[in-house]
N, C-alpha and C positions, 0 to 999 in steps of 0.2 A: 336714244330707247334706253329702258328702265333694265335694273336687272334682272328684272322677271322675268321679262318678255328676249331678253338675251338668253336666260334659262329655257323659257322654252320654246326658241327655235334654233340650240344646240342638241338637246333632246332629240329634237322633231328630224332633224336633219342629219344626225350621225346614226341615226338610227332607219333611218327611210333609205340615205345613198352607202350607209359601211356596215347594216345591221349588228349597230353596238349601240347596245341599254347604258345608257352612263348613272351609274351610279348616283341620287340626287344628291348624297352629302356630298361625293367629290367635283362636279361640277358647281356645289354653293362654296365650298372651299377655292376653286378653281376663280371665279370667276368675283370673290371679294380680294381674292391675293392680284388680281389683272385691275378692277376696280380703284382697288386703293392706290394702283402706282399711273395708270392711265386713265384718263376720264373721256377720251376721246379717238378708243379705237375703234373701226369701222366694224359692223358685223360681219362681213365676212373675212376679215383678220381675225378677230377674234373666234371665228366658229374652228377656223384652219386652226391657231394656236393652241385650239381646245383637243385635234382630231391628233394635233403632232405630241401632245406631255401626255393623250392617251396612250395614243401605240410604243411610247418610252417607257409608260406606267409597268406598272405588275395588273395586272386584268384581274385578280382578284383585291383587289383596292377600288378600282374605276370603274368597274363594273356592274350591275345590279345583279342580284342573285331571285328579283323575283320575278321572272319568265319563267318557269322551269322549262318550255323550249325550244330558250336560249341553252338550256347549259347540258353538258352529258348526262346521260344516265348513271344514276351514283355508282352501280353494280356493270358498266360497261365493260371492265377485263375481265367478267366472266368469263372461261374456259368454255364453261358448261353448254352454255346458250351459242348455239350453232350458226344462226346468222342474224341479222339483223338491221334497222337502215332508219339512221339515225336523220327526221328530217329535214330541222334544223329553222332558219340556218343559226350554228353555232359558234359564237366567235372564241377561240383558243390564242393559246401562247406558245411560243418553243421552249420545251424546257431544257435540252439535247437531242442531237443529231448526230447517226452515226452511217457510214460507207457500207452497206455492206453487197459491194458491188466491188472492194475490192480489196487485196490481202490486206493484214494489219503492216505487216513486212513493209510492201511498198508505201503504205501513206505516212509510216514513218523515216524513211528515204524521203522520202515527197518534202516532209516536214523541214529536215534535216539539210535539202540541198535550199533550200529557202535559208534555213542559218547562216548555210554558208555564202548569202549572196546572188546563191544559183537561182535559172530556172528552167524549161521545160521545155522549149518550142520545136514540138516538130522529132528530129532526131539531133536538134543543135542543144546546145549548151550554155547559156543566156547567162554571163557574169556579171554581176552589178562594178563596174570601177570608177575613182572620178578624172575627171578629164578638167583640167585648170574649176578645179572646184563644183567641178558641174555632173551630178550623175549623168553615167548614158549605161547603155548597154552593149558588153566584151562579147561574140560571138565565136565557142569553138565549134569547130568541124572537123573530122576525123579525114576530107581530103585537103586541105586548106588550112595554111599558116599565114597567122597575119603578121601583119609588116609590124615593127613598133617603133612607137612618136618618140619626141624628147626627154618621154614624164614617164617612159617604160611601160605605159600600158598600149595594147595595141588599136592597130587602127581603123579597124573593121568595125568600126561601134555607131549605134542608133542614137537618137537624145530623145529617148525615151527610156523610164523605168521601168523593170520588169513589176509586176505586180506579183506580191507573195500568195496571197490570197488564191489566184487565180493558180496555181502550182503545185496545191493541196490540195482541192477537190477533183472527185475520181468522177465514172458516169453514171454513178449508183447502181443498184435501186438503194436510196435509204431509209433507213428504220429512226422515227423519231418517238420522241416522248413529247404529246399534248399536255394541257392544261385546261379548265376552261375556270370563269370566273368562282365557281363552287372551290378550286382546288380539289376537284379531280382530275386524277391522271387518267391517258391510257397511251399504249404505243401503237404507232400508225407505219404502215409497212407504204411505200412509194411499187402497189403496183404498175403504173404507166409513170413513162420520165414527165415530171412538171418542172415548166421552166420558172426560173428563183429558188427551188432548191437543190440543195449540197453544199457540203462544205466548202464554205470561201465565201457561198454566196448569201446563206442564210444565218442571219446572227441569231443568235442567241434571246430567248423576248423574244424574238421577232413576232407579227401575228397573224390569221387567217382565220380566215369562215368558212366549216364544214356546211355543205346542204348536200342532203339528199348520197348519202357516204353509207356504203356496207361493210358495217362490225361482222367479221367471223372470228367466231373461237379467242373472244375479246380483243382482239387487234382489228385495226380504222385501217380500210384498203383507202390508200390516196389514189385520185386518179384525177388525169385536170377537171373534168367537166363535175369535179363537188367540192375544187379548192377555190378560193381565190383570194391569192395571198396583200395582206395591206402593207407589210413594210413594217418599220419600227424596228425598233431593239431593247436591251435595260443592258444600257451601257457594259455596271458594272460584274452581273453576271457574264454577259459574250465575256468580259477581259479576265476574268477568273476561271472561265470557261475553255478559252485558246490558250493559255500560260499551264495549265493541267491536260491539255490535250497528249501530248507526247507522252508524258510520264502515265496515262489512262494506257494508251495505245503498245508502250512497251511490257508494263503490268501485265495485258492480257496475253501478249507473247509466253512471256517466262509463264504465267497459269499454262499456255498452253505446250509448252514442255516439259512439265516438268506431268500432267495429265500424257502425255506419249510416255516417258518414263515408266511411268504406273503400271502402263499398257502392255508396254515390252517387260516388264516385270512378273507382269500376268500369265506371259504366254506361256515366256521362261519356263515360269512356278505349270 
């Protein structure tokens, strides 16, 4: 199959199955690079590779802006507009996510537990330990004292390692910052719980498609019926976001403390 035929197939397939209108320029560069290295890749594998790279890319570079129906309105964040609907489908990427259902302090504590190698499972604290150089879990219970083995580690262990990401994720709801292919940003609120959205679950740069979504006072209201998660991640952006998360939460806590002190001073006056 020629490059032109592959180009046409990938464009059509990704539009019909994922609602992704791929940039002609981006796809041409992708096919040129792949064709130069391997000339016998099956079309199905080539299409999947293109999808994988698009989901790991910046949508402002990999998607086309020619179809206005696949973009957010330029004034979508205008709070003066009481309500409107995004018919879509509009592909967007995640720039930020915030758990507004959990206190800032509880989120900081969750991160610090992970930093100490601990995780929470129900009422248990699970510490990551090494037994014979094998990562294991140590369970601390308020009513049970674990016995020690020859290496000094508690004998009550499981042969699975705690997943740090799962212990920083709250129940939500979540607030997200989304961006379309034109670079238009909008704040979105999880009106109903959506499987797959959460800190530790949804990385920065993850992709989703909005369809028939309501926008109220400049905020997109996210519900399972209007959101399709595509996956993906922008590795560099996600790493930077994770590394700076604790600092941002602590800074917000400090701001709240200052505001509280200023409020107390005004009341005394």
